[in-house]
N, C-alpha and C positions, 0 to 999 in steps of 0.2 A: 749016786752021787751024780756020777754022768748023764746017766736017764731025764733027772729029773732036771738040772740045767738046761737040758734040750727040751725039756718040756715047756719051762718056762721060756725059755728063746723064744720057741712057737708062738707061745700065748703070746706074747710083746709085739710079734714082728704081726703077728695077725688085728692087736689091738691100733697097731700104726698104722694098716693098711685101711682100716676101718673108718679109721680116724677121718683122713685121707680122703677116703671115698665121698664121706659124709660133707666133707669141707669143698671138695671142688663140685659137689653136685649144688649146696648149697651157693657158691661162688657162681655157679651158672644159672640157678633159677635168679638171679640177683641181678646177673648182668645183661643174661640176654633173654630168659620166659617173661620175666616183670618187665623186661621196656619192651618184647612183643606183644604186649597187649597196652596201650596207651591207655591214660586215664583222661577223659574226653569231659567237659565244661558242658552242661547246656542250659539250652535257655527255652521259654518256651511260649507258643504262640499262644496272642491275648488278643483282647475285642477291646475295642477302644477308639477315641478320637486320633486323629494324623493332623498336625498344624505345620504349615511351610509357614515360615517365618523369614524378616529379615533384621539384623539385630544392625543397631546403631547406639552410638552416645549425643546426647545433647545435651542444652543448658534450656533452662527455665528461664523464661522474661515474660514479661507485664506486653499483650497486643502494642501497645502506644506508649512508648515512653520519652518521657520530654527531660530532654537536660535545660535547667534555667540559669544561664549566665548574666554578663553585667556588660553593658558595652561601655561604661566610663570605669577609669582609674580611682580607687580611694581606700578609704579604712571602712570596715565594715563597725556601723556605729549600733544600730540596733538588729536581733535575730528575733523573728515574731513566728518562728515554724522549727520542728523539730524533727528525729529521724519517727517516722511512722504516724506523720500527724496528717489526721485527714485535712486537706485544701479543697476552697472553692474556684472556681475561675475568678482571676481578677483579684482576689485575696493576698493581705501583703504580706511578704515572706520575709524583708529584709530591707535595710535601709541603710546607704551609705552617709558618710560626714559629709554636710550639704554647705558647710563654712564656705567651703573654696571656690563654691561653683557659685555661692550669693555673689559671693565677690566677685567672680566673672562676669556675672550680670549687671552689678551696678559701673563696671568698667564701660561694658558695652553701652549701655544706658547712657553714660556720657559720651561716648564719641557716638553717640545717634543726635545727643544732643549738640555737640559739636558743627556734625555736618551738616545740622539742618541749621545751626546759626550761620554756616560760610555760605550755604545755597541763597539763603536773604541776601546776604552781603553780595554776592551775585547776580541776584535780581535789582539791588537798589544800584549798583556800578552801571548795571546794562541800561537801565532807567535813567541815570546821570547823562550817560555819556550820547543816549538817545539825542538828550535834549540838547548837547552840546551840539550834533550831529545838525538838526534842526538852523539853532544858530549862525554855523561853519554856510549853511545854504543860505541863510538871509544876507551874512557878509557879502556871500559870493554874487549876487542878486546885485546889492549895492555897488561893486565894486564893476560887476559889469557896464552896470547904468554911469557911472563915473569914466569908465573908458570910453562909453560910445559920444557924452559930451565932452570931453577933451580931443579924441579924434575930429570931431566937427570943429570944436573951434582951431587946433590943429590946422584943419584943410584949410580955414579963410584966414590964419596966419595970424593968429589972434595970439593963440601962445607956443610960447617954443617947445624943441624937440625934445626937451628933458621931461616936461610935466608929459606930454604923450609918453614917454617910455615909463616913469614912475605911477602912471595912470595902472599901466600894462603889468608892470612888475604886481601891484595889490591884488589885482585881478587872479595873477598865476598864485601866491601865499595864500589868496581865499582858498580857492578850490584845492590846494594843497592840503589846507587844514581840513577841508568837506571830507577830502580821502581819509587821510589818518582819522579822522573821527568814524567814519564806518569801520574802516580794518579795526580800530579797537572794542565796537561794537560785535564783530566776529571773534575777534580772541576772548570778548568778556563772555558770548554765549558757548564756546567752546569749554573755557574754567567751567559756564555752569552746567555743561552735561557732564564733566568729569566729576564735579563736585555732587552731579546727582546719583550718577554710579558708586560715588563714596557714601552716600547717605544708604543706598540700597546697601550696599556691603556692610557698612555698618549697621543697618537693619536685621541682615542676615545673622553675623555674628551677634547682636542677640536673642535672635530666636535660639541658634546652637546653644548657645547658654541656658537657654531655660528647657532647652529640649535635655539636655545634659545634667539639668538640674531634676526632671523627671523621672531621668534614668537611674539616678539616684537611689529610687523607691522602686524597691523588685518585687513584682506581683506573681501570683499564678497564673501561666495563660491556660491550663486545662483545671480542671477538677480531677481528683486523683488522690494519691498516698504518697506521701515524701517516703523513696527507698532512700537515699541516701543523702548527707547532709556534707559536704567537702570542705568548711569555711567557720568559723568563730570569730565571736563578738569583739574586736580589737583587731583583726587580722587585715592588712594591707592586701589588695586585690589589682593586679595592674591588665589593661584590655589594650595593652598596645599593640601585638600582631594579632592575640585571637583572643576568644572571649573568654576567659576562665568560668568554668562551669563551677559554680553554689550549689544548687540541689538536682537531685535527677530523680522526676514524678510520675510513679507507673498512674496510666488512669484509670484500671478499672482492675484489680486483682480478681475480682472475680470470676476474670476471664484469662488464662493465662496462654500462652503459647510453648512448643519445645523449637528449637534452633537445631537440627540433626543435621550430620556429615552422612550422607548415603554415598559408598563406593562408586565408583564408575561402573561396576560388573554387576550392581542388584538396580542401577535407578533406572534400568529400562524396567524393571515389575513394575514399580512404585507409580503408582496414579493418585490423581485427587480423590477424594472420598474413601479412602481405603481408613480400616479400623486400624489402631494402633494404640498398644500395650505399655506400660512403662512403671517403672518401680524407682524410687528414689532412697540414698540411705537412711535419710529422714525417717522414715516408715517403712521399717523391715517387716517384709508380707504383704505388706498392702499394693493392688496394683492399680492403677489409675490409667483411666482412658479417655481418648480423642481420636481426632478424623485429621488427616494430610488434606490439608486445604490449598496448599502452592507445593508445586516444586521447581524451585527457583532454576532458570536456564545458565547463569554466571560461574562456571568453573571456579574449584579452589583447589590447587597443585602446592601440597608441602612432601617435600622429598622423593619426588616423581610421581606421591601419589594424589589420584585427582578424583576430588569427590563433589558432588552437588549438595544445596543447601536445602532440605525440604521443613515446612513448617506444619507443625500439627497443634490444630487450636484444639484447646483442652477448660473442660468447665472447673472451676474451682470457688466452689458455693461455699465451704468453709474454709477458705482462705488457708486451707491447712501448707500448700505449694506456696516456695516463695522465689524471689526473681532471684536467678543463680546456682540456682540448686542443679546439681548433674543428675542427668535422665538417661537408664539402662532403657532404652527402647524396642520393641519387638513389632513390626510393623507385620500382619495379618496378608499373607500372599493369598492363601487360598486352605481350607479345611476342610476334611471327611471325617465321621461318626460313625461311631459304634461299624468299626472293618473290623478283619482280621490283620493282624500285625505282628513280624517277627523284626527280633533284634537285628539291628545291620553286622553287625559283628558276624552272623550267621550267615550273611553273603561274602564275606572278608574268608571265611574257612573254604582252606582246600588241604584235603589228602595230598599225601605225598608219595602218590602212586605208579606203580608201572600201567604202561596205555591196555595190555592185556587183564588187569587188575580194576582198572575203570572198565572196561567193557563190559567183565561179568557184572561186575556192582549195578550196571545200568541194564542189564541183558534183567537179572532178578528182578530190578524195579517194573519193569515193561517197560522201560523207555530205550528201547534198542536202537527206535527211529531215529531219536533227538542225537545218541550216539554218532549215528552215520552220519546226523548232519552235518555233527561238529568235525567232524574226520574229513567231511567232505568239505568244505572250508576251510580247514587247515592246509588241504592239499591240494586246494586251489581250481577244484571241479566244482565245487558250485552245487547248485541244484542237478545236473546232469547224474549225481551221484547216489540222488534219491528218487529218480525218474519221475522226476517234475511231483512228486506226489507229497510236496509241503504247499502249494497255492501260493506262492510265490512268497513263502515266508523268506526262500536263501537271500531275497535281496531287501524285505523288509525288515532281516533283522538284521542287517549290515550296518555299522556305525565307521562311516570314514573309514573305510578299512577295504572294500571293494572287493573282489576275490581272493586277492593276494592274504584275506584273513589279518588284515590291519584291524577289524570290528572289532574282533575280539581280544582287546586288550587286557580283558581283567581274567588273567591268571593263565592264556594260553601258554606253550612251549615255545617262544619266540612269535613273534608277529607274522612271518611269512612261511609258517609250517617246515620250516627249514630245522629244526632242533634246536636246542639251546635251554638257555637255564631261564627259569619262571620271570615273568615281570612283576614288579612291585604294584598292588593294584590299589594300594590305598589313594593315592590321589585321583585316580578311571572312578573309585567305589563313589568320591566326591561327588560326581557328574549326578545327575538326574539319571538314572534308568527305568523311566516311568515306560509301562506298555513292554518292558524285555520279561523274556521269557529266561529264568535260571535254576539251578540245582541249589538244592538245602541237603543239609545231610541228618539222615536220621539213622539210628541202631535197630535195624527190626529186630520180631523175636527170635531169629536163630543168631542172635549177636554180633551181625553181619551189616556192614553200613550200605545204605542204601540210599540213593540219590532221589527226591522228592521236586519235580517240577513246579515250579510255581510264578505265577503273572505278577508281575510288579507295577504298584501303582504312585502314590505319594509317600515323600519322606519329611520326616522332618532332622533328619539327621541323625534321630537316634531309634526309631523305628520306621519301618517299612510298611506300608498297605497291601496286601495282600489279594489282587483283585481273583485270580484262577489258580485254581490248584488244589492238591488232594490231604491237603494239611487241617486241622480244623481247631477251633480252641481250649487250649490247654494241652496240645501232642509238642512231645518235646524234643528239641532239634540242638546239633549240633553247632557250639559256638566258637569254638577252640579247644587247645589241649591245655591240659594242667603240666607245668615244668616244672619238674625235680631237680634244686638246682643239684641234688649227689649222684644223680645219673648220669654215667660217662657220657661224653656227646656221642659217640662211637655208637650207642646203645640207640640211640633215637631211629638211625638208618637200616633194623631190623623189624620185618613185618612178617606176620603169618601167612600163606596165604588164605584168600577169599576176601581180604579185607579191601576188597577195592571199589573206586569212584574214578571218576574224572575231577580235575580242578575243576573249580565253581566257573570260574571265568570264563573256561574255555567255551562253555554253551551260554553264553551271556546274550546273544543276538540271536537266539531260538526263536521264531513267534509259531505261533497258530491263531 
C-alpha cells in the first residue's frame, strides 16, 4: 500500500511539473515571442494621377447682382413681380401709393402760381413808382424855376424875404420827394428779386414733387431674374436714412461666380486663370468646374485669420446652381498623370531600432552610402565623412538645418546629433518633400526589414509621387504596425536581432 501511494504521489508531481512547464512556455510565447514578431500593415505602390489642390469654401452668386430699392417712403400699392420672375430692363416691378404725392404736387403748383402773382405785383409796383419818380422830377424843375423868379424879384426889392424862403422850401421838398421815390424803386426791385427767387424755389419744389411721384413707380434697372422679394402689398417702407431693398435681381444666372476665402498661406500659389472644381450639397457626386478670374487684394481678418477673396467664374447653362449655395472648392495647382505613387503613411513609418540594427538593414539593402551620409550629418562632419563622393548632395539635401543636422527633422534622434527622443514628424511631413530622397521599408524574402531609397515628387496629402527608386507598381511597403490592445506595453520594446533599419526621417535630406 505504501508503494502504491508513493507511485501515485510521483505521478501527481510529474503531472503538476508538466502542466507548469507547458503553461510557462505558452505565457513566454504569448508575451515575448509573439510580441517580437510584429504584425506590419502593408500598402501598395500604385500607378495613377497626383493632383495638388488648395481647398476652400465659397458662396455662389450671380456675376451682377442689383438691389432695387425706393427713394421715397410710402405704402406698397401694387406688386408686378415675384420670386424667380424674369424681368427686362425698365419693366414695372411695383408701385407705391401716389395719393400723398399727387397732393404735394397740387400744393407746389399753387405755391408756384402764388409766387408768379406776387412777382407780377412787384412789376406793377415798380412801374407805378417809376411814374411817381417822373412826376417828382417835373415838380423839382417847376420848383427850381419858381425859386429863380422869386430870387430875381427879391433882388429888385419887389417881393419880401418870406416869399424867397417859401420858394426855397418848396424846392427842397420836391427834391426830397424825388429821392424818396427813387429809393422806393430800388426797394421794389429788391423785393422783385426776392420774389423771383421764391418763384424759382416753388418751381423746384414742384419738380421735386413730380420726381417723387415718378419714384413711386419701381422699375427694373437691368434684365435678369428676381432672386428675392422683401415686401408685400400693403407694407409701408421708410426711406428716411437709407433706401430699403424691395427686390434683388441677378442679371444673368447662366453665368455664376463663386466667392471664396483663400488662406494667406495658400494665396501665393493662386493665379488668375487656374482651374477650379467644386461641389455643392444639392447635387451629391456631381462636380462643377470654373476658372479663377480675380484674386482680390483686400484682406479679411476674422479671429486673427487672414484670408483673401478669390473669384471663380462658373458657367451655369442648365441653371442648376442657385445663388447662395455653399461650394466646396478645390483649386488645381499642379497635376501629374500615370506616375508611381506611394501612401504617405509609408513615409511616416519608422522602426524603433538601434543604430546597429539600422546599419545592418541598410547594408543588406546596398544603401551603406546613404547610411554613412546620414550619420555624417548627425555628427556634423557633413560631406567630409563621405569623402566628397556625394557630388554636393550634402548641401543640397539639407533643409534649413545646416551641418547641425536640423535639416533632418523627419525622425532623427535629436536635431543636433546629440541623442535624445525621436521627434514627432507629422507636422514636418505635411510640408513639401519634393526632390528629397527618403527610405521606405519593405520585408525581404528573408523576412527581414530592408529600406528602399526613393526620390519624392508631387504630393496630394494622401499619396506622393515616386520620381526615382527601385520600387515598381504592385510592390508591398510597410505603412504601419498593427496594434494589439491586449498585448502588454512592455512587449512592444522587444525585437529579435536582424530586424534592422534606420528611422525614415533621418535620411530625409539625402539627394543623389
